[in-house]
N, C-alpha and C positions, 0 to 999 in steps of 0.2 A: 811853598817853603823855599827859602833862598838857599843858595849853594853853601854859604857859610854855616847855616843852620843844619843842613844835611851832613856836612863834614863833622860837625860837633856831635850830632846824633849817632852817626856811624862809628865815630871814635868811642863814644860812650858805650854803645852796645857791644862793640868788639872787646873793649876792656872788661866790661861787666861779665861777659860770657867766660872769658879767660880767668878772671879773678875768682868767680864762683867755682869753676871747674878745678882750678889749682887749689883753692881753699879746701874743697871737699877731698881731693886726692891727698893733700898733705895731712889733713886731719885724720883720714882713714888709714893711711899706710905708713905713717911715721909716729914716733912717740913724742913729737913736739906738742907743747901745751901753751896756753896763754896768748900773749901778744905775738909770738913767733909765727903762728899759723897765718894770720892775716897779713903780717909784714912780708913774709915770703911770697904769699899770693899776690900782693901789691907789686912787688919788684918783678916777679915773673910776668904778670899781666902787663906791666908797663913796657917791658922789653919785647915781649912777643906780639903785642897787639899791633895791627897795621896802623899806619899814620895817614890821616886824611887831611887834605888842605884844599881850600877854594882859592883859586888864583884868577885875577882879572887879566885877561889877555885882549888883544886887538879884536878877536872874534867874540868877545863877551866873557862872562865868568865861567870857569871850568873847574871841575872837581878832579883831583889827583889823589892817588894812593901809593904809598911806599910801604913795602913789607919785607921783613928780614928773609922770608922764604921765597920771595919772587925777585927776579933780577930786574933792576931798573925801576922806573916810575911808570905807573899805569894811569891812563885817563879813564875816568868813569863817565858814563853817559847819563 
């Protein structure tokens, strides 16, 4: 599996976990109904999910992650 594919899969999994968790929490603990529940879960998931990116460097392709809760950019192995 290539680094770009890994970045996409990691991004998708992290967003999906946050989306499902927030959707459940908003549905269970608020009185919101209809389209508002998934809309809020989408926005929160998009903002809070870590961002993954594959970058081609002189040493080859590397995978990096940036997250709102971590300072700076981290290289993944």
